[in-house]
C-alpha positions in Angstrom: 89.0 162.1 87.0 87.6 165.5 87.5 83.9 165.9 87.4 81.9 169.0 86.8 79.3 169.8 89.6 76.2 172.0 89.5 78.2 174.7 91.0 80.6 174.7 88.1 79.8 176.1 84.7 80.3 173.8 81.8 83.0 174.6 79.4 81.0 173.3 76.4 77.6 175.0 75.8 74.7 173.0 74.3 74.6 172.8 70.6 71.9 175.0 68.8 69.9 171.8 68.2 70.1 170.6 71.8 69.3 174.0 73.1 66.2 174.4 70.8 64.8 171.0 71.9 65.6 171.6 75.6 63.7 175.0 75.5 60.8 173.5 73.8 60.5 170.7 76.3 61.1 173.1 79.2 58.3 175.4 77.9 56.0 172.4 77.9 56.9 171.5 81.5 56.5 175.2 82.7 53.0 175.4 81.1 51.8 172.7 83.6 52.3 175.0 86.7 50.7 178.3 87.8 54.2 179.5 89.0 57.1 178.7 86.7 59.5 178.1 89.6 57.4 174.9 90.4 58.7 173.3 87.3 62.2 173.1 88.7 62.1 169.4 89.7 61.0 168.0 86.4 63.4 170.4 84.6 66.3 169.0 86.4 65.3 165.5 85.3 65.0 167.0 81.7 68.7 168.1 82.0 69.7 164.7 83.2 68.0 163.2 80.1 70.4 165.0 78.0 73.7 165.3 80.2 73.2 162.2 82.4 73.6 164.5 85.4 72.8 168.0 86.5 75.5 170.0 84.6 76.6 173.5 85.0 75.0 174.4 81.7 71.8 172.8 82.8 71.9 174.8 86.0 72.2 178.0 84.0 69.4 177.0 81.7 67.0 176.2 84.6 67.9 179.5 86.3 67.3 181.5 83.2 64.0 180.1 82.3 62.6 179.9 85.8 63.8 183.3 87.0 65.8 181.7 89.7 69.4 182.2 90.8 72.0 179.5 90.2 72.3 179.1 93.8 68.6 178.3 94.1 68.8 175.8 91.4 72.0 174.2 92.7 70.6 174.0 96.2 67.7 171.8 95.0 69.9 169.7 92.7 72.3 168.8 95.5 69.4 168.0 98.0 67.8 165.1 96.3 69.7 161.8 95.6 68.0 161.2 92.2 69.9 164.3 90.8 73.5 163.3 90.1 76.4 165.7 90.6 78.7 164.0 88.0 78.1 162.0 84.8 76.0 158.9 85.6 76.3 155.5 84.0 73.7 154.2 81.5 72.2 152.1 84.4 72.1 153.0 88.1 72.1 149.8 90.1 71.0 150.4 93.7 71.5 147.7 96.2 69.4 148.3 99.4 71.5 148.0 102.5 69.0 149.2 105.0 68.1 147.1 108.0 65.9 144.3 106.7 67.6 144.0 103.2 71.0 144.1 105.0 70.3 141.1 107.2 68.6 139.2 104.5 71.8 139.5 102.4 72.0 143.0 101.0 75.3 143.8 102.5 76.8 140.7 100.9 75.2 141.6 97.6 76.7 145.0 97.6 80.1 143.7 98.6 80.3 141.0 95.9 78.8 143.2 93.0 81.3 146.0 94.1 84.2 143.5 93.7 82.7 142.0 90.5 82.6 145.5 88.8 85.7 147.0 90.5 83.8 150.0 91.7 82.4 151.4 94.9 79.4 153.5 96.0 78.4 156.2 93.5 81.2 155.1 91.1 80.9 154.1 87.4 82.4 151.4 85.4 85.0 152.5 82.9 82.7 151.6 80.0 80.2 154.1 81.4 77.5 151.4 81.7 77.0 150.7 85.5 76.9 153.2 88.4 76.7 151.4 91.6 74.9 152.7 94.7 74.3 151.6 98.2 70.8 152.9 98.9 68.8 153.3 102.1 65.5 151.7 101.2 63.7 150.8 98.0 60.3 150.6 99.8 59.9 146.9 98.9 60.8 145.2 102.3 58.4 142.3 101.8 60.8 141.2 98.9 64.1 141.7 100.7 66.8 141.7 99.6 65.9 144.2 96.8 68.0 145.6 94.1 66.9 148.3 91.6 68.2 149.1 88.2 67.1 152.6 87.1 64.5 152.3 89.7 62.9 149.1 88.4 62.5 146.3 90.9 64.6 143.2 91.2 63.2 141.3 94.1 64.6 138.5 96.4 68.0 138.8 94.9 71.3 137.0 95.6 74.9 138.0 94.8 74.8 135.6 91.8 71.6 136.9 90.3 72.7 140.5 90.7 76.0 139.9 89.1 74.3 138.2 86.2 71.8 141.2 85.9 74.7 143.8 85.7 76.6 141.6 83.2 73.5 141.4 81.0 73.0 145.3 81.2 76.7 145.8 80.3 76.4 143.5 77.4 73.4 145.4 76.1 71.0 142.5 76.5 67.3 143.2 77.3 66.7 142.9 81.0 63.3 142.5 82.6 62.6 143.6 86.2 60.7 141.3 88.6 57.6 143.4 88.3 56.5 146.6 86.6 57.8 147.6 83.1 58.7 144.9 80.6 62.3 146.1 80.4 64.9 148.3 82.1 65.4 151.5 80.2 68.5 153.6 80.2 69.1 156.4 82.8 68.6 159.2 80.2 65.2 157.6 79.1 64.1 157.2 82.7 65.0 160.8 83.4 62.9 162.0 80.4 60.0 160.1 81.8 60.5 161.6 85.3 60.4 165.0 83.5 56.8 164.2 82.5 57.2 162.8 79.0 55.6 159.3 78.8 57.8 156.4 77.7 54.9 154.1 76.6 55.6 151.6 79.4 53.0 152.8 81.9 50.7 150.1 83.4 52.9 147.3 82.3 53.1 144.3 84.8 52.0 144.5 88.3 53.3 146.9 91.1 52.4 144.6 94.0 53.3 141.0 94.2 52.0 138.1 96.3 54.1 139.0 99.3 52.6 142.5 99.4 49.1 141.2 99.4 49.5 138.3 101.8 48.4 140.3 104.8 45.2 141.6 103.0 44.4 138.1 101.9 44.7 136.7 105.4 42.6 139.4 106.8 39.8 138.8 104.4 40.0 135.0 105.1 39.7 135.6 108.9 37.3 138.5 108.8 39.7 140.9 110.4 38.9 144.6 110.3 40.8 147.6 111.5 39.5 149.2 114.7 37.9 152.7 114.4 40.7 155.3 114.2 41.1 158.2 116.7 40.2 160.5 113.9 36.8 158.8 113.5 36.3 159.0 117.2 37.0 162.7 117.2 34.6 163.1 114.3 31.8 161.5 116.3 32.6 163.8 119.3 32.5 166.8 117.0 29.0 165.7 115.7 27.7 165.5 119.2 29.1 168.9 120.1 27.7 170.6 117.0 24.3 169.0 117.8 24.4 170.6 121.3 25.5 173.8 119.9 22.6 173.8 117.5 20.2 173.2 120.4 21.6 176.0 122.4 21.3 178.4 119.4 17.6 177.3 119.0 16.9 177.9 122.8 18.6 181.2 122.6 16.5 182.3 119.6 13.3 181.6 121.7 14.2 183.7 124.6 13.0 187.3 125.0 15.3 190.2 124.2 17.2 191.8 127.0 18.8 195.1 127.6 17.6 198.7 127.0 15.4 197.9 124.0 13.6 195.3 126.0 13.0 197.8 128.9 11.5 200.3 126.6 9.3 197.7 125.0 7.9 196.9 128.4 6.9 200.5 129.1 4.7 201.8 126.3 4.5 205.3 127.6 8.2 205.8 128.0 8.8 207.5 124.7 5.9 209.8 125.1 7.2 210.9 128.6 10.6 211.6 127.1 9.1 213.7 124.4 7.1 215.7 126.8 
């Protein structure tokens, strides 16, 4: 199958209704920034909320509204992995295969889910429901192995639990992550939220679970405190140095003036002699 990339123009332009809606949302995004080009990242998410990837027509729209070249827009779109270069599935399922998750079973999860779905990394199921990814780190190593569905956490996973999760997503059943939001939203819905438009799910659930807080709990129980940082030591030294400098300045102010003016002041008749 041939996919359009951000470097290729789309053959089909936005409809009048789509274009009007996109322009209105883009103007709202641009208004948040002192320089319009700073709005590029959220605008690319906005494009994905409509196209499910950064399309050629989306690149054209961003370039036009932000006074950028297509090359500048495409350069950013192809740098960050959250921006997709071809149509993405309704749900992106990312299996962490970085070191800790891998040794805890992440590699096995990816292998079995890949076989279960019949797709590999960055490929999408024929029904357009699931895009599978092998990702570097989900920043939740204390819950390894971790899987994410549209960037919602599924902690302490197994091949069986992950396969059950993707089956439920494909079947259209409501799926709740381990922590955070009450449900997994679609890729387009999440993209719109990342563009800066609230989805109403903020502050649901907890972001940090017991495993993340265990170290803090243990430190409080045992009265452990972090040693002073090097920055604090440097700050103390700067304070001492500033005090010494102030003392020197005070001493300097008390000393008599030197130089030509001082010499004249010590010889009251000097100016009269010069006049004579």
